[in-house]
N, C-alpha and C positions, 0 to 999 in steps of 0.2 A: 021678327025677321029683320025689321029695319034696324033694330038694335044690333043685331048680329052683323048686318051689313056695315053699319057705322063702325062697329068694333073692328071689322075686317079692314075698313078703310083707314082707320086710325093706326092699325098695326102695320100696314104697308108702308107708310111714310117713314117712320123711324127705321124700319128695316133698310130702306134705301140709303139713309144717311150713314148707317153703320157700315154698309158695304162700301160706300164711297170713301169713308175714313180708312178702312182696312186696305182698300186699293191704293190710297195715297201713301200710306205707311210702307206698303210693299214696294211701291215704286221708288220711294226714298232709299230703302235698304238696297234695292238693286243698283240705284245710282251710286250709293256709297261703295258698294262692292265693286262696281265697275271702275269707280275712281281709284280705289285701292289696287285693283288689278292693273290699271294703267300706270299707277305710281310704281308698282312692283316691276312692271315691264320697263319703266323709265330708269330704274335702278337695278340693272342686272348684276352689278358688282356686289351689292348687299345680299341679293338672293344667292349669288354664287358662294360668298363667304359663309352664309348661313348653311348652305348645303354641305360645304366642305367641313364645317365644324361638327356636323351630325354624322359624318362617315364613321362607321364602326369597324372593328376588326372582323375580318372574314368577308368584307365586301368584295364582290366580283369586280375585278379591274379590267381584265381583257374583254373588249367588246362593249364596255359600259359607256355608251354615248353621252349619257347625262353627266357622268363624272368628267369626261373629256371636255364637254362643252363648258362646264363651270370652271374647270381648271384653266381653260384657254381665256376665259373672261378675266380671271384674277391675274393671270400672267401678263395679259396685255396692259392692264392698269398698272401693275407693278413696274413694268419696264418703261412706262411713259410718265407716270406721276409719282411712283413710289407707294409704299404701303403704310397705313397708320400703325401705331404701336400695338393696338389691341389685335389687329389682323396679323401682325408679326407673331404674336403669341399663339394664335390659333393655328396658323400654317406651320409653324415650327413644331408644334405638338403633333400635327397631322403627319408631317414628314418623318419625324424621329420615331413615332409609334409604329410606323410601317402599316397603318390602317389602310392606306391607299396603295400599298405595294412598294417593293424596293425601287423599281424604276421611277415611280412618281416621287419617291423620297429625294433622289438626286435632282429631279426636275424642279421640285419646289424650292430646294436650297439654292439653286442657280438663279431663280428670279426673286429671291427674298431680299428685295431692295427697300430699305426703310426710307420713308419720306422725311421723317424728323429724327426720332430717337428710337433706340431699341430697349425694351424693358429688361431690367436686370433679371427679373424672375423667369423670363423666358429662357435666358441663358442657363440659369441654375437648373431649371427643369430639363433643359437639353443635356446638361452634364449627367443628370440622374438617368436619362435614357441611355447614355453611354455606359453607365455602370450596370445596366440590365444585361448587356452582353449579347443581345440578339441582332444588333445592327451589323451589317457586313462592313468589312474594313474600309472599302472605298467610300461608304457613306460616313463613317467616322472621320476619315481624313477630310472629306468635303465639309463636314460640320466645323471641324477645328479651323480650317482655312477661312470659312465664313466668319467665325468669331473673331479671328485676327483681323479680318478686313474691316469689320464694323466695330472694333473694340472701342475706338474713341467716341462712338455714337451711343454707347451704353449709358443710360441715364444715371446710374449709380453703381458702385462697385464694392460696397461693403460686404454683401453676402458672398460675392465672388472671392474676396480675399479670405473669408472664413472657410471656404472649401478648397483652398489652394492645395492642401494635401491630397485630395482626391484627384485634382487635375494633374498634379505632379506624378501620381502613380502610373499615368499612361506613358511615362518616359521609357518604360520597358518595351513598349510596342514598337517594333522596328519600322512600321509604316507611318507612325505618328511622330517619330523622334525629331524630324526636321521642322516641326511646328510647335514646339513647346519650350518653355524656359527650362534651364538646366542648373544642376549643381555640379561642382567640379568633380567630385569623386565618382558620381554616377556617370558623368560624361566620359571619364577615363576608362571606366569599366566597359561602357558601350563601345568606345573606340578600340579597346583591346579585342572585343568580340567581332566588330564589323570592319575594322581597319580604318584607314584615314579617309573618312568621308568628308566632302567639302563643308557640309553644314556643321559637323562636329568640330572640324578644325577651326572654323571661324568663330564658333561660340566659345571654344577654349581660348582663342586669341583675345576675345572680349573679356573673359574672366582674368586672363593674364595681365591685362592692362592695370587692373585694380589689385590683384593679388598674385604677383609673379612668383611668390614663394610657394604657392600651391600648385601652379602649373609649371612643371619643370621640363616641358617639351619644347623643341624648337619649332616655332610656328611662323608662317608668313605674316607680314605686316598689313597686307591688303585685306580688307573685309567687305569689299563691295560685291564680289562675285560668289560669295559662299551660298547664297540663297537665290533660287530662281523665282521670278515674279509670276507665280501661278495664278494670282488673283487679279490680273490685269482686266479681264472682262467685267468682273464685279466693280472694280474701281472706275472704269469708264462709265458704266451704267449709273453708279452711285454719284459720280461727278455730274452727269447730265441731270439727274433728278435734283441734286442740290442747287444747281444753277437755275433750274426751272422754278423751284419753290422758294428761291431767295427772296422774292418780293412778298410772299405770303407768310413765310415762316421765318422766325428769327433763329438762326443757327449759330452756335458758338464758333468764333473765328478759328479756334484751335482745331475744331473738327474738320472744317473745310480745307485746311492745309494738307491733311493727310490723304485726300482723295483726288488731288490734282495729278494729271498725268506727268507733268514736268514742272518743277518749281520755277517760278518766274525769276529770271536773273537780269541784271542790268546789261544792256547791250554794250559791247566793246566798240569804241570808236575805231574807225578804219585806221590802221597803222599807228595806233596810239602808243604802242611800245617801241616804235622806231625812234632813234635818236634824231632830234631835229637838226637841220643844217645850220651852220653858222650864219648869222645875219646881224646887222647893226641894230642897235636899240634906237638911234636917232639919226636923222638926216641933218647933220650939223652944217650950218652955213657960216659959222664964225671963223675968224682969222686964226684961231688956235688950231695947231696941227694935230689931227686925230688920225690914228692908224687902226683900222679895223682888223679884228682877228682873222677874218676870212681872207684877208689879203696877204697873210704871212705865207712865205714859200720856203723859208729856211730858218735855221736856228740863229744864224747871223743877223737876219732881219729882226728877229725877236729881241736880240740884245741891243740893237741899234735904236729900236723904237719902244723899248719896254716901258718908258715913262709916259708915252703918248697913246698907249693901246686902249681902245674902247671895249668894254665888256659887251657881249652879245645880248640880243633881246631875250633869248631863252637860254638859261644857264645850262640846261641839259645838253646843249650842243657842244659843250667843252669835253664831254666824255668821248666824242668821236674824233678828237684831234689830239695828236701827241704834242704838237706845238702849243696848243691851248692849255694842255695839262702842265707843260713846262712853265708857262706863264703863271698858272694858278699856284704852282709849287714855289716859284721864285718870289712872287709878290706878297704872298701870305695876306691877301686882302680878306678881312673878316666879313665884309658885306658880300663878297663873291662866294665865300664858303656858305654863308647863311642862305643865299639865294639858291645855290646848287643843292644843298641838303633839303630845302623846302620842295624844290621841283622833284627831286629823286624820291623823297618820302611820299609825296602825293601820288606819284606814278606807281610806286610799289603798293601803296595802300589801295588804290583804285583797281589795279589790275590783278593783284594776287590775293587780296583779302576780301574786298567787296565784290569783285567780279572774277572769280577763279577761272583758270584755264580749264576748258572742257575736255581736254585730252585729245582733240583732233590734231592731226599732224601739222597743219598750218599754224594753229595757235601755239602748239608746243614748240615748234621751231622758232617762231617769232619771240616767244618768251625766253628760249634758250639763247638766242642771239643777244637779247637785251641784257640778260644776267651776265653773259660772257663779256659784254662791253664794260659792265660795272666791275667785273673781276679784273679786266685788263687795266682799267683806270686805277683801281686800288693797288694793284701790284706795281704799276708805274710810279705812283706816289708813295709806295711802301707804307701805306696807311689806309685804314678803312674809313668809310663815311659814317657819321653818326646816324644818319637816316637809315642806312642799311642795317646797322646794328639794332636799332629799334624795331625795324620790320622783322628781322629774324626772330627776336624774342616773341613776337606775336604769332609769327608763322609756324614756329616749332610746335605750338600748342594745337594746331589744326592740321599739321603735315602728316601725310600717310607714309612717308618714308620712301615713296617711289617717284612722285612727280618731280622732275628736274633734279634728280638726286645728285649728280656730279656738281652742278652749279651751286646748289644749296649747301652742300658740304664744303665746297671751296670757299664760299662766302662765310660759312661758319668758322672756318679756320682763320679767317682774317679778323675775328672779333678781338678788339683790344682788351687789355687787362681790366678787370673789374674787382672791386672789393669782394672778399670771400663770402660775406653774408648775403650778397645778391646772387651768387653763382648757383646756389642750390635751387632757388625758385625759378630763375630765368633760364638756366641752362641745363642743370643736372636732371631735374625732374622730368621734363619732356624727353630728353635724350634717353633716360633710363627706361621709360615706357616704350619708346621705339626699339631700343636695343633688345629688351627681353621678349619682344613679340615679333622678332625679325629672323631672317635666315642668317646663316653663318657668313655669307658674303656681305650682307649689310653690317653685321657686327664688325667685320674687318674694316669696312669703310669708316665706321664710327671711330675705331681705335686709330686708324690712319689720320683722320681729321683732327682728333685731339692731339696726336703727336705733332702734326704740323702746327697746330695752335700753340703748343708748348714751346716748340723751336722758335716761333716768331716772338713769343713773350720773352724768352731768354735772350734772343738776339737783340731785341728792342731794349732790354735791360742793360746789356753789355755796352750798347751804343749811347743810350739816352741818360743813363744814370749820372748824376752830378758827381764831381770829384769828391765831395764830402760824404757821399753815399747816404744822405739823410732824406732828401726829397727827390721823387722821380715824377716828371711830368707825364700825365696819362695820355695826352694828345697835344699835337703841335698847335691846334686851334683852341685849346682849352687851358685855363689857368688852374684846373684841378690837379692836385698832386697826391702822391701816395708815399708813405714812408717805406724804407727798405724792409722793415718787419712786416708791414702790410702786404708788400709784394711777395715776400716769402710765404706768408699765410695763404695767399691765393694760389701760388704754385703748388704748395703742399696739398691743398684741397683738390686741385686738379689731378695730381699724381695719385692720391689716395682714391679718388673717384674712378680713375682708369684701372687701378689695381682691383677694385671691387668688380667692375664690369668684366675685366679679363678673367678673374678667378671664377666667377659664376658662368661666364660664357664658355670657358674651357671645360667646365664640368658638364654643362648642358650639351655641348657639341662633341663630347668624348675626345677632348684634346685635339681638335681638328688642326691639321698641320698649317693651314693658311692663317687661322686665327692665332695660333701659337707664334708663328714667325712675325706676324704684325705686332703682337704684344711685345716680343723681344726687341723689335725695332724701336718701340716706344721706350723700353728700358735702356736701350743703347743711348738714347738722349738723356735719360734720367741719371745714369751712372756717371756722366761726365759734366754735370752741372757746375761743379766746383772748379775743375781744371779748365774746361773749355769756355765757360760763360762767366766765370768769376763770381758765382753765386754761392755764398756760404751755406749750402744746404745739401745734405746727402740723405736719400731715402732708399731703403732697401726694398726689393720686390717682395710681395707676400708669398707665403708658402704655396698658395694656389697657383702661382706662376712659376716659382722656382722648381718645384719637384716635377711638374709635368714636362718642363724643359730638360731637367736632369735625366729623366727616364724616357725621353722621347724616342720614337722609332726612326726618325730621320736625322741624318748626320748634320744637316745644316743648323737645326735647332740646338743640338748639343754644342756645336762649334760656336754659335752666337752666344750661348750661355757662358762658355769659357772666356770669350772676349769681354763680356759684361763683368764677370767676376774679376778678371784681370784689371779692367779700368776702375772698378770699385776699389780695389787694393791700391792703385796708384793715387786715387783721390783721397782716400782715408790716410794713406801714408803721408802725403803732403800736408793734409790738415793737421795731423798729429804733430808733424815736425814744426809747423808754424805755431801751433799752440804751445809747444814746449819752448820755442824761442820767443814767445810772446810777441809775435809779429801780426797777430790777428786779434780782433776784439770779440769774435764769436766763439761758441763752444759747441763741438759735436757731442751729441748725447751719448752716454755710455751704452744705452740700449742699442744704438746704431752699430757700435763695435761688436756687441754681443750677437746681434742678428747676422752680421757679416761673418764672424768667426764660426757661428753655428752652420751657416750655409757652406763656408769654406771647408769645414771639417767633413760635412756630409759629402761634398763633391770629391775631395781628395781621397777620402777613405773608400768611397764606392768605386771610383775609377782607377785609383792608383794602388791602394792597399787592399782592395778586394774585401772591404768591410762595409757592405752596403747597408747593413742593419746596425745602427749605432744605439746602444742602450741609452734611454732617456731622451732620445731625439724625437723629431716630429714623425718619423717613419718607423718607429719601433713596432715590430710585429711579434706576437707570441711564438715562441719556439715550437710549441706543440702544433700550432697551426701551420708553421712552415714545414714540419715533418710530414704532415698529411699530404702536402703537394708532391712528395716523392721526387723532388728535383735534386739531382746530384750536385753537391757542392753549391748550395744556393748563395753562399756568401760572395762568390766570384761571378755572379751572373751579370753584373753591371760594370765590370772593369773594362780597360781599353781593348781587351780581346773579345770578351763575350757580350759586351754591350750591344743591344739590338741595333743601334744605329751604326756600329762599327764592325759588326760580325762579318759582313761580306768582305771587308778589307782584310780581316784576319785570315779568312779562307783563301783569298787571292795570294796573300803573302805566304801562306803555308804551301800552296801549290807551286809557287816559284822556288821556294827553298827545298822542298822535298817532292819533286814531280813524280818520283817512282812509287811513293806511298799510296796504297789504296785506302787505308784507314786514316782519317784525319785526327791528329792529336794536337789540339791547340795548346795544350800545356807545354809542349816542347818549345813554343815561341819564347817562353819566359826563361829559358836556360841559356846561360853564357852570353855570347856575342849576338845571338839571334834577337834578344830583346832590344838591344840598341839599334840593330838593323831594322827591326819592326817599327820602332819609334821614328826613325828617319824616313822609312817608307810611308808611314801613316801621315806624317806632317808634310811630306812632299805632295800629298793629294790636295793641298790647299787649305788645310785646317789651321790657319794662322791663329785663330782665337784659342783653340786648344793648345797649340804650341806655346803661345805666350803664357797661358795659365799654368801649364805643367812646368815650364822652365822657371817661372817666377816663384812658384810655391814648392817645387821639389828639387830644383837645380838641374833637371834633365830636360832636354828638348832636342830639336833638330840640329842644333849646333854642337851636339855631343861628338867627341872625338871617336873616330872609327876604331882606334886602338884600345878603347876602354871596353873591356869585356865583362865588367862587373854586372851583377844582377841589380835590379832596381832598388832604390832606397825604400825602407819601410816606414820612414818618418817624413811627413810633409814638410 
């Protein structure tokens, strides 16, 4: 019994130790579980992300408080700190899969703000969800907008480039077209379907800058208002997150630039563009007599004290005084010119290139007054400043064609002559891009500007050329010279460049009457270069200018073309005469005479002899094609009676001669004395250009005797 009792005693002690150990282990597990529970409660964001990653298709959304609670936790963190890259992947998949419903898809996309970068694979997977086709259109649009907003934050783009074809396929979706890259042909097809939408117009304008030959439409030059900023909310939130995480996360500088609400610009000093007042540079106490420019009151005082005048402290103040400009022009002080050009160049550089005008009325008017003062000074001196010229070459490459257009074009027309090999890069290329992406009115302004530039070059040549005609000084303040042949090369390049612009512009704008007349004004200058400016150079207009003017529907263009052809004949006749008499050392090319004779034959035969279609000419049309038009007597549709520009005058003349006739027979005008009467009636309307052309080339004109009842000549 004792043994049993001892055995029982021995058995009770170990049993107590085992129970104690088990109890201790259980307590430790409970503590660990409680610790993990508290840790989970301390990291609700992690639990919320874990929950959202496990949401499956078919999950009840309406009334799901747990889903709403976790969604709110993630949204709060996203808008305050941003989301890690792995969370971006999870939430983007949740949104685009529509596992949490359509409404939550848009909600997730709106707070999908990355803290650092966006994984490329998340974007690729998102594109794959687009291809499934179950997403509503508003969700697709929102996704594309989000991708564009965070595009610069994507860690890598190799796979995105490889699926560009899939992305481009969405260009046919009408609701997505304003958020995708484009190709020219597809854009033109969409525009034909949807009409001139702002985003299509601006994207086409962008393509036209690089390939104007593919985009043949007339497009505006401004590209700032084509796209509305739909992503401003995202950008504000993204900017706030980037600023907050700047100390903890190293972000690429190029990425942070794209999320600023407004780019930081240098502040303009108050009235920095104002012309400074005249003030003395020194307070001289010497016995030498010094006369300050600000004390001048008349031109007589200037002449009396011209050798004792002291230059001002700021050379820019010379631009605001006519007497000071007189002094600058008379003295020809190299140091004064250098100081003035330095001040002017610095002001233009600081205010227009480094600190551009923001478009407000105050700043624009201030800049307008400043440039107008420079224009006045250059016109007063009849010479441009070298600093203005350098500024324009830089400004043209960034100019939108709208900011301060009148002042910029006027300054551009003052550019002095330059060697032809510089003209293409500095002048022609930027002007070509602006011209082909602009409206017809801007095209007219460009042609007018270049016409003014050519007139100033030719006038400068006729005044400044040396008697020997070998060297021409490019600038009164420069020793650089140009030979006569170099000058002719530059003029030839300018004329040919305008011919190219005018031909393409008239084709694009359907021979707009304003552009045509501005072009003809340019060639009125060109046709008289030999007689009026003593330049041994004659350049004929291209076919893209001549024929639109010949067949124009307005009488002014036809009359101006007649005057131009009349002056070309005068210039060529004198050049030929001097060449035969060996009074000149230059030679007019045989091709120039051929071009003139071809144009002359086309114009005389169409308007005088009623042979508008000349075999072998530039306007030859197949006879079978003409017969399909079923136009009666097509050969006389462009003579002086039936020409679209003169048709109304023929009708008026017919009504005056035969008021009792009910049926109009314009052919009766060509019979007997009526033809001469009609010619006199027509040229009394003010068509002096046509009158001179007809009289010079046919022997008939307004001076024809009233007793001459013969029919018109059939030979030019």
